[in-house]
C-alpha positions as CSV (number, residue, x, y, z in Angstrom):
1,M,11.0,1.7,3.8
2,S,9.6,-0.6,6.5
3,E,6.2,-2.2,6.1
4,F,5.5,-1.0,9.6
5,V,4.8,2.5,8.1
6,Y,1.9,0.8,6.3
7,Y,0.5,-0.6,9.6
8,D,0.9,2.8,11.3
9,L,-1.1,4.5,8.5
10,K,-3.8,1.9,8.9
11,S,-3.8,2.5,12.6
12,A,-3.2,-1.2,13.3
13,A,-3.4,-2.2,16.9
14,K,0.0,-2.1,18.7
15,M,0.5,-5.6,20.2
16,T,3.0,-8.3,20.1
17,P,2.0,-10.8,17.4
18,S,1.7,-14.5,18.3
19,L,4.3,-17.0,17.2
20,P,2.2,-18.3,14.3
21,I,1.7,-14.7,13.1
22,Q,5.4,-14.0,13.3
23,V,6.3,-17.1,11.3
24,A,3.5,-16.3,8.8
25,R,5.0,-12.9,8.3
26,E,8.5,-14.3,7.7
27,L,7.2,-16.8,5.2
28,G,4.8,-14.3,3.6
29,R,7.5,-11.7,3.0
30,R,9.6,-14.3,1.3
31,I,6.7,-15.4,-0.9
32,V,5.9,-11.9,-1.9
33,A,9.6,-11.1,-2.5
34,G,9.8,-14.1,-4.9
35,T,12.2,-16.1,-2.7
36,F,9.6,-18.9,-3.0
37,E,8.3,-18.8,-6.5
38,P,4.7,-19.5,-7.5
39,G,4.3,-23.3,-8.0
40,S,7.3,-24.2,-5.9
41,L,7.1,-26.3,-2.7
42,I,8.2,-24.7,0.6
43,D,10.1,-26.7,3.2
44,D,8.2,-29.3,5.2
45,E,7.0,-28.7,8.8
46,N,10.1,-30.3,10.4
47,K,12.5,-28.1,8.5
48,L,10.5,-25.0,9.1
49,A,10.1,-25.8,12.8
50,D,13.9,-26.2,13.0
51,R,14.6,-23.0,11.1
52,Y,12.4,-20.8,13.2
53,Q,12.9,-22.7,16.5
54,V,9.2,-23.3,17.1
55,S,6.9,-26.3,17.3
56,R,5.3,-28.0,14.4
57,V,1.9,-26.8,15.7
58,V,3.1,-23.2,15.3
59,I,4.2,-23.9,11.7
60,R,0.9,-25.5,11.0
61,D,-1.0,-22.5,12.2
62,A,1.3,-20.1,10.3
63,V,0.6,-22.1,7.1
64,K,-3.1,-21.9,7.8
65,I,-2.8,-18.1,8.0
66,L,-1.1,-17.9,4.6
67,V,-3.6,-20.4,3.1
68,G,-6.3,-17.9,4.1
69,K,-4.5,-15.1,2.3
70,G,-4.3,-17.2,-0.8
71,L,-0.5,-17.5,-0.8
72,L,-0.2,-21.2,0.0
73,D,-2.0,-24.4,-1.0
74,V,-1.6,-27.6,1.1
75,R,-1.9,-31.0,-0.6
76,R,-1.7,-34.2,1.3
77,G,1.0,-36.4,-0.2
78,I,2.5,-33.5,-2.2
79,G,3.4,-30.8,0.3
80,T,2.8,-27.0,0.7
81,K,2.9,-25.1,-2.6
82,V,3.1,-21.4,-3.3
83,R,-0.1,-20.4,-5.3
84,P,0.0,-18.2,-8.4
85,R,-0.1,-14.5,-7.8
86,D,-3.6,-14.2,-9.4
87,Q,-4.9,-16.3,-6.6
88,W,-3.5,-14.2,-3.8
89,V,-5.9,-12.0,-1.7
90,L,-4.2,-8.8,-2.8
91,W,-6.6,-6.6,-0.8
92,D,-5.3,-8.2,2.4
93,D,-3.4,-5.7,4.6
94,D,-0.5,-8.0,5.2
95,V,0.0,-8.9,1.5
96,L,-0.1,-5.2,0.6
97,A,2.3,-4.4,3.4
98,W,4.8,-7.1,2.4
99,H,5.1,-5.6,-1.1
100,I,6.7,-2.5,0.5
101,S,9.9,-4.3,1.6
102,A,9.9,-6.6,-1.4
103,P,11.8,-5.9,-4.7
104,P,9.5,-3.7,-6.9
105,C,7.2,-5.7,-9.1
106,P,6.4,-3.5,-12.2
107,A,3.1,-5.4,-13.0
108,F,1.9,-5.1,-9.5
109,L,2.7,-1.4,-9.4
110,K,1.0,-0.8,-12.7
111,Q,-2.2,-2.5,-11.5
112,L,-2.1,-0.5,-8.2
113,M,-1.8,2.8,-10.2
114,D,-4.7,1.6,-12.5
115,I,-6.9,1.3,-9.4
116,R,-5.8,4.7,-8.1
117,L,-6.6,6.3,-11.4
118,A,-10.0,4.7,-11.5
119,F,-11.1,5.8,-8.1
120,E,-9.1,8.7,-6.6
121,P,-10.2,11.4,-9.1
122,K,-13.8,10.6,-8.3
123,A,-13.0,10.7,-4.6
124,A,-11.6,14.2,-5.1
125,R,-14.8,15.2,-6.9
126,W,-17.0,13.9,-4.1
127,A,-14.7,15.5,-1.5
128,A,-15.3,18.9,-3.2
129,E,-19.0,18.2,-3.0
130,R,-19.2,16.7,0.5
131,A,-16.2,17.7,2.6
132,S,-16.9,19.0,6.1
133,D,-14.9,21.7,7.8
134,Q,-13.1,18.9,9.7
135,D,-12.3,17.1,6.4
136,I,-10.9,20.3,4.9
137,S,-8.7,20.9,8.0
138,A,-7.3,17.3,7.7
139,I,-6.4,17.8,4.0
140,E,-4.8,21.2,4.8
141,A,-2.8,19.6,7.7
142,A,-1.4,17.0,5.4
143,I,-0.3,19.7,2.9
144,L,1.4,21.6,5.7
145,S,3.1,18.4,6.9
146,M,4.3,17.7,3.3
147,E,5.8,21.3,3.2
148,A,7.4,20.8,6.7
149,N,9.0,17.5,5.8
150,K,10.0,18.2,2.2
151,N,13.7,17.5,3.0
152,S,13.0,14.0,4.4
153,I,12.0,11.3,1.9
154,D,10.4,9.0,4.5
155,K,8.5,11.7,6.4
156,F,7.3,13.3,3.2
157,I,5.9,10.0,1.9
158,V,3.9,9.5,5.1
159,A,2.6,13.1,4.8
160,D,1.7,12.4,1.2
161,A,-0.2,9.3,2.3
162,H,-2.1,11.3,4.9
163,F,-3.1,13.8,2.2
164,H,-4.7,11.0,0.0
165,K,-6.2,9.4,3.0
166,A,-7.9,12.7,4.0
167,V,-9.3,13.2,0.5
168,L,-10.7,9.7,0.4
169,R,-12.4,10.2,3.8
170,A,-13.7,13.6,2.7
171,A,-15.6,11.8,-0.1
172,H,-17.8,10.1,2.7
173,N,-18.0,6.8,0.9
174,E,-17.4,3.7,3.0
175,F,-16.3,1.6,0.0
176,L,-13.6,4.2,-0.9
177,S,-12.4,4.4,2.7
178,S,-11.9,0.6,2.6
179,M,-9.5,1.1,-0.3
180,E,-7.0,3.0,1.9
181,G,-4.6,0.1,2.0
182,V,-4.3,0.0,-1.8
183,I,-3.4,3.7,-1.8
184,Y,-0.8,3.3,1.0
185,S,0.8,0.3,-0.6
186,A,1.0,2.0,-4.1
187,L,2.3,5.3,-2.6
188,L,4.9,3.8,-0.3
189,V,6.3,1.6,-3.0
190,S,6.1,3.9,-6.0
191,V,7.3,7.1,-4.3
192,Q,10.4,5.3,-3.2
193,I,11.1,4.7,-6.9
194,T,10.1,8.1,-8.3
195,N,11.2,10.4,-5.5
196,Q,14.6,9.0,-4.4
197,D,15.9,12.6,-4.2
198,A,14.3,14.8,-1.5
199,A,14.6,17.7,-3.9
200,Q,11.9,16.1,-6.0
201,N,9.5,16.4,-3.0
202,E,9.1,20.1,-3.3
203,A,8.1,19.9,-6.9
204,S,5.0,17.8,-6.1
205,I,3.6,20.0,-3.4
206,P,2.0,22.7,-5.7
207,F,0.0,19.9,-7.5
208,H,-1.3,18.6,-4.2
209,R,-2.1,22.2,-3.0
210,E,-4.1,22.8,-6.3
211,V,-6.2,19.7,-5.5
212,Y,-6.7,21.0,-2.0
213,Q,-7.7,24.5,-3.2
214,A,-10.2,23.0,-5.7
215,I,-11.8,20.9,-2.9
216,L,-11.9,24.0,-0.6
217,D,-13.6,26.0,-3.4
218,K,-16.0,23.2,-3.9
219,D,-15.0,23.0,-7.6
220,A,-15.8,19.3,-8.1
221,A,-14.8,19.1,-11.8
222,L,-11.5,20.8,-11.3
223,A,-10.7,18.6,-8.2
224,E,-11.3,15.5,-10.3
225,S,-9.2,16.6,-13.3
226,L,-6.3,17.8,-11.1
227,T,-6.2,14.5,-9.3
228,E,-6.3,12.6,-12.5
229,K,-3.4,14.8,-13.8
230,L,-1.5,14.2,-10.5
231,L,-1.8,10.5,-10.6
232,G,-1.2,10.3,-14.4
233,D,2.1,12.1,-13.9
234,A,3.1,9.6,-11.2
235,S,2.1,6.7,-13.4
236,T,4.1,8.1,-16.4
237,R,7.2,8.4,-14.2
238,L,6.8,4.8,-13.0
239,R,6.5,3.5,-16.6
240,K,9.7,5.4,-17.6
241,E,11.5,4.0,-14.6
242,F,10.6,0.4,-15.5
243,N,10.7,1.0,-19.3
244,V,7.1,-0.5,-19.7
């Protein structure tokens, strides 16, 4: 699945990126994918400028972008080195998006699921307590979209993401809303692994509908427990897939 699905879910502005941003994305994808390993030196400015057919100024600006995301470290007399993963700005939208097209990283996925399990059940509880009629309609629309697209892996994943987005927003907590990117990245990567057969989509719809019904009924405790069960099942399937 393309990382652009992530940007669409985030409603990112549609505009042609500058040359430095384009080069930063090319390098960033390779770093996240492990082509450039942590601790290794990337090519110097001249080689990169030649490879991407841009000026050294463009390369320099692209490197600055990746330094800001914690992916690179520039040392005079040494070169430009890939920083360890624990120093990356993992909340950054680009870093999260680049994981979607990279080979799955079990440790990264496990940590994403840990975050989801820590926050999404509470979000469902608060949604049951605070959701407006408009919020309820958005959650229901996502469920209907999941049902309508159950035979398409990609469209179903997007509908699934819209469901979790709607629940987060229904909680009316700005901090939770700011975590949407983590949810999207986790969902877009993990569902590609656990739901490779469209037939598996239909099986997950009743669990989502149960969460929706609990929120509609304003049953906060049930909404929380059902969401925890839903995410716990996904986490278990991921662990089996990676044997961790």
